[in-house]
C-alpha positions in Angstrom: 97.5 62.6 80.5 96.2 60.4 83.4 96.3 63.4 85.7 94.1 65.4 83.3 91.7 62.5 83.0 91.5 62.4 86.8 90.8 66.1 86.9 88.2 65.8 84.2 86.4 63.0 86.1 86.8 64.7 89.5 85.4 68.0 88.2 82.2 66.2 87.5 81.7 65.2 91.1 80.3 67.1 94.0 83.3 66.3 96.1 85.7 68.5 94.0 83.3 71.4 94.2 82.8 70.8 97.9 86.5 70.9 98.5 86.7 74.3 96.8 83.8 75.5 99.0 85.5 74.1 102.2 88.7 75.9 101.3 86.8 79.2 100.9 85.1 78.6 104.3 88.5 78.0 105.9 90.0 81.2 104.4 86.9 83.2 105.5 87.1 81.7 109.0 90.8 82.7 109.1 89.9 86.2 108.1 87.3 86.4 110.9 89.8 85.0 113.3 92.3 87.7 112.4 89.6 90.4 112.7 87.7 89.4 115.8 90.2 87.3 117.9 93.6 88.8 116.9 91.9 92.3 116.6 93.5 93.1 113.3 91.4 95.8 111.6 90.3 95.0 108.0 90.9 97.8 105.5 88.8 98.6 102.4 91.0 96.3 100.2 90.7 93.5 102.8 86.9 93.7 102.5 86.9 93.7 98.7 89.3 90.7 98.7 86.9 89.0 101.2 84.0 89.6 98.8 86.1 88.1 96.0 86.7 85.0 98.1 83.0 84.8 98.8 82.5 84.9 95.1 84.8 81.9 94.7 82.5 80.2 97.2 79.5 81.2 95.1 81.2 79.6 92.1 81.7 76.4 94.2 78.0 76.4 95.0 77.1 76.7 91.3 79.3 73.7 90.6 77.8 71.8 93.5 74.3 72.1 92.0 74.9 69.7 89.1 78.6 69.1 88.4 77.9 66.4 85.8 75.8 68.9 83.8 78.2 70.5 81.3 76.5 73.9 81.3 76.3 74.1 85.1 80.0 73.0 85.4 81.2 75.5 82.9 79.2 78.3 84.6 80.9 77.3 87.8 84.3 77.3 86.2 83.7 80.7 84.6 82.5 82.2 87.8 85.5 80.7 89.7 87.9 82.2 87.1 86.3 85.6 87.2 86.2 85.7 91.0 89.8 84.4 91.4 91.1 86.8 88.8 89.3 89.8 90.5 90.7 88.7 93.8 94.2 88.4 92.5 94.0 91.9 91.0 92.7 93.3 94.2 95.4 91.6 96.2 98.1 92.9 93.9 96.7 96.4 94.2 96.7 96.0 98.0 100.3 94.8 98.0 101.2 97.9 96.0 99.6 100.1 98.6 101.6 98.4 101.3 105.0 98.3 99.7 104.9 101.4 97.4 103.1 103.9 99.6 102.1 107.1 97.9 99.9 110.0 99.0 98.5 110.0 95.4 97.6 106.3 95.3 95.6 105.2 98.3 92.6 103.1 98.9 89.2 104.5 99.7 88.3 105.5 103.2 85.1 103.6 103.2 83.8 100.5 101.3 81.4 101.2 98.6 78.8 98.7 97.6 75.8 99.1 95.3 72.8 100.8 96.8 70.8 97.6 96.2 73.3 95.5 98.2 74.8 97.6 101.0 76.3 94.4 102.6 78.6 96.5 104.9 75.3 97.8 106.5 73.7 94.4 106.6 76.7 92.6 108.2 79.1 95.3 109.5 80.9 92.6 111.6 81.9 91.0 108.2 82.0 93.8 105.7 82.9 97.0 107.4 86.4 98.4 107.0 88.3 100.5 109.6 91.9 99.7 108.9 94.7 101.3 106.9 95.4 99.6 103.5 99.1 100.6 103.5 99.8 99.3 107.0 101.4 95.8 107.2 99.7 94.4 110.4 100.6 90.7 110.0 103.3 88.6 108.3 103.9 84.9 108.0 107.1 83.5 106.4 107.9 87.0 105.3 104.7 87.6 103.4 102.0 90.1 104.3 98.3 89.1 104.3 97.6 90.6 100.8 100.7 88.8 99.5 99.3 85.5 100.8 96.0 86.4 99.2 97.8 86.9 95.9 99.3 83.4 96.3 95.9 81.9 97.2 94.1 83.6 94.3 96.9 82.7 91.9 96.8 79.1 93.1 93.1 79.1 92.4 93.8 80.3 88.8 96.4 77.6 88.3 94.1 74.9 89.6 91.3 76.3 87.4 93.5 76.3 84.3 94.4 72.7 84.8 90.8 71.7 85.4 89.7 73.7 82.4 92.3 72.0 80.2 91.1 68.7 81.6 87.6 69.4 80.3 88.9 68.8 76.8 90.5 65.4 77.6 88.4 62.4 76.7 87.5 60.0 79.5 88.4 56.4 79.1 
């Protein structure tokens, strides 16, 4: 119960939301390192997963605005959950492309974003895909990059679940 109280109290501080934002920045910096230094080509699914991670960062920014305000905090939590869930679903789909290849189930050849936000044209160095979704180009501890992303997004959802439960615990 003390842990939940601590999570409740922490979720109402900017530090907690800043930590979430810093984690997103570290993950995005890692992705750019893999792309531009190690020269690993991002695929369409990689770019969509990258967008989902940016959305988690957007949720962190919402929480940073006014974490002590119940409405703002809940909006941040909901945005975090939606973004992490979408990221997890994308990562699992990507894992399926890699480990169950099929000519009938492949990712798109090009990223598709709404006409009003063609971010792949605005920042091609960040959002343009030119890799193969089914190719395993990197592994660490036996897991491919999309498998690690599934772990990361699932970890976000576990942390979110605990913090959400903590919202209903009375502070001392």
